[in-house]
N, C-alpha and C positions, 0 to 999 in steps of 0.2 A: 529431519527437523520436527519439533513438536510445537504446540501452541505456547508453551511456557518459554521456550527459547525465542520464538518469534516475538512474543509480547515483550520480553526483556530487551530484545534488540531494538524494537520500535521505541520503547520508553526511554532508552538511553540517548535518543536524539533530542537535541535542544528544543525545549518548549512543547514536547509531545504530551498530549493528554489522551485519555481513553474514556469511552462511554458506550452505553448500549441504548441508543435512541430508538431503534426499530422494534426490538424485542429483547428478552432476557438473554438470548444466546448469541446475538449478532454483535460482535465487538468491533468498534470503530476506533481508529487512531487518528488524531487530529493534530495539526500545528496551526496556531493562530485561529483556531476555531473551525478550520477547514479539514475535511477528511482526506487522508492520503492512503489509508489501507482499511479494508473491511474483511472480516473473516468470521466463521462460525466457531464459537468456543468449544462446543461439544463434539462437532464433527469437523475437525481441522483438515478438510479435504482440498480447499482452495482458498485463494486470497484475491480480492479485487484490488488492483493497483492502478493508479493514474499513470499514463504514459504519453510521450510525444506521439502524435498521430502517425507520423511517417515511420517511426521506430516500431510502433504497435503492429503495423501491417507486416513489417519484416519479421518480427518475433513470431507472429501467428503462422507465417509461412514456414519458418524454420523449426518450430517446436509444436508438436501435437498437444502438449500440455498447456499451451497458451491460446486462449480463445477470446473473442470479444467479451467485454465486461457483462456479466450476468446482472440484469436489473440496473444497468448503468448506461451512460452514454457510450455507445459502441466505438465511437471515434477516439475517445480520450481515455478509455478504461479497458484493461485486460483482466480476465480471470485466469489466474495462474494456479495450475494443479500442484498439489503437494504429494502426489502419488509416486514420485521418483522420476517422472518423465522430464522434469525440470530440476536441475541440480540445486542444492541448498545455496550454493554460492551465487548462482544466478538469481534465485528468489531474493536473496538479501540485496544484491545489486539493484534489482528492479524496485525493491522497497526504498532503497536510497534515492533512486531516480524519482520515484513518486513523491517522496518527502521533499526533495529539492524543487520539483516543479511547483509544489504548493508553497513552500517557504519563500522562494524567490518571486512569487506572484504577490506576496504580501507587501504592504507599504514599507518603505525603508525604516521608518520609526518602529514599526511592529517587529521587524527583523532584528533591529538593534536591541529592543527590549527583550526579545526571546533569547538572544545570544548572551545577555547580561544576567540571565537567571541562573 
């Protein structure tokens, strides 16, 4: 997988926006103004994704390419390697899960508005 594929995948999700709030190379994907994925655009080596804390621990134990979130809350975020140690299909599933965690934490009215765009 490359950054273009991952970017297109994230932007295909309802209400997703992108920005670079930290520096010109760090790309954030948001839903309802809240970040669900962060990656480096120039060196697409890993992605920070939000994760249920219990599942995050299981994933870290099972996959060497999944570590506690770099520069993030280690309980709720994982850094997922894009070096092949984690399959593309699992990376996309984890991106889906991250999006869902954020989306379903939003107020119902915001969820409805995003679904109607």
